[in-house]
C-alpha positions as CSV (number, residue, x, y, z in Angstrom):
1,M,-5.5,-29.8,34.1
2,A,-4.1,-31.0,30.8
3,N,-6.0,-30.2,27.6
4,H,-4.2,-32.3,25.0
5,K,-5.0,-36.0,24.6
6,S,-1.3,-37.0,24.9
7,A,-0.9,-35.0,28.1
8,K,-3.9,-36.7,29.6
9,K,-2.5,-40.1,28.7
10,R,0.9,-39.1,30.2
11,I,-0.9,-38.3,33.5
12,R,-2.5,-41.8,33.5
13,T,0.7,-43.6,32.7
14,N,2.7,-41.7,35.2
15,E,0.2,-42.6,37.9
16,K,0.5,-46.3,37.0
17,K,4.3,-46.2,37.1
18,R,4.2,-44.3,40.4
19,V,2.0,-47.0,42.0
20,R,4.2,-49.8,40.7
21,N,7.4,-48.2,41.9
22,K,5.8,-47.6,45.3
23,I,5.0,-51.3,45.6
24,T,8.5,-52.2,44.7
25,S,10.1,-49.8,47.1
26,T,7.8,-50.9,49.9
27,R,8.7,-54.6,49.3
28,I,12.4,-53.8,49.4
29,K,12.1,-52.0,52.7
30,S,10.1,-54.7,54.3
31,T,12.4,-57.5,53.1
32,M,15.4,-55.6,54.4
33,K,13.7,-55.1,57.8
34,K,13.1,-58.9,57.9
35,V,16.8,-59.6,57.4
36,L,18.1,-56.9,59.7
37,G,15.6,-57.9,62.4
38,A,16.3,-61.6,62.3
39,E,18.3,-62.9,65.2
40,K,18.8,-66.5,64.0
41,I,21.1,-67.0,61.2
42,E,18.9,-69.6,59.6
43,D,15.9,-67.2,59.3
44,A,18.2,-64.4,58.1
45,E,19.7,-66.5,55.3
46,K,16.3,-67.4,53.9
47,D,15.1,-63.8,53.9
48,Y,18.5,-62.6,52.6
49,K,18.2,-64.7,49.4
50,D,14.7,-63.2,48.8
51,A,16.0,-59.6,49.4
52,I,19.0,-60.0,47.1
53,A,16.8,-61.4,44.3
54,L,14.4,-58.5,44.7
55,L,17.1,-55.9,44.7
56,D,18.7,-57.4,41.6
57,K,15.4,-57.5,39.8
58,S,14.5,-53.9,40.7
59,A,17.9,-52.6,39.6
60,T,17.7,-54.5,36.3
61,Q,14.2,-53.0,35.6
62,G,15.5,-49.5,36.5
63,K,13.2,-49.0,39.5
64,I,16.2,-48.3,41.7
65,H,19.8,-47.4,40.7
66,R,22.3,-50.2,40.5
67,N,24.6,-48.5,43.0
68,N,21.7,-48.2,45.4
69,A,21.0,-51.9,45.1
70,A,24.7,-52.7,45.6
71,R,24.8,-50.6,48.7
72,K,21.8,-52.3,50.2
73,K,23.1,-55.7,49.3
74,S,26.4,-54.8,51.0
75,Q,24.5,-53.7,54.1
76,L,22.6,-56.9,54.3
77,T,25.7,-59.1,53.7
78,K,27.5,-57.2,56.5
79,H,24.7,-57.9,58.9
80,L,24.4,-61.5,57.9
81,N,28.2,-62.1,58.4
82,G,28.0,-60.5,61.8
83,L,25.3,-62.9,63.1
84,Q,26.4,-65.6,65.4
85,P,25.6,-69.2,64.4
86,A,23.1,-71.0,66.7
87,E,24.8,-72.7,69.6
88,K,24.5,-76.5,69.5
89,E,23.3,-78.2,72.6
90,T,25.9,-80.5,74.1
91,K,24.9,-83.7,75.8
92,E,26.7,-84.3,79.0
């Protein structure tokens, strides 16, 4: 256990940062799962925009590395481009 006042404060601040970073990483994972799990392109596009915004914000704040964010954005974009557009019903 820390004895100095500054060391005790450091323990408290580290815990706060750990919790905030955990929340961010959990949100990133869940939004990525939404995009990767979507079968309809309309649903995937909506979730894709949210995921990209979250990744950019996290990289800017330094919660994840910018190359990590770029890699995840590339993965999501590749998946989105691979989805087939919804087939339109033809009236005959």
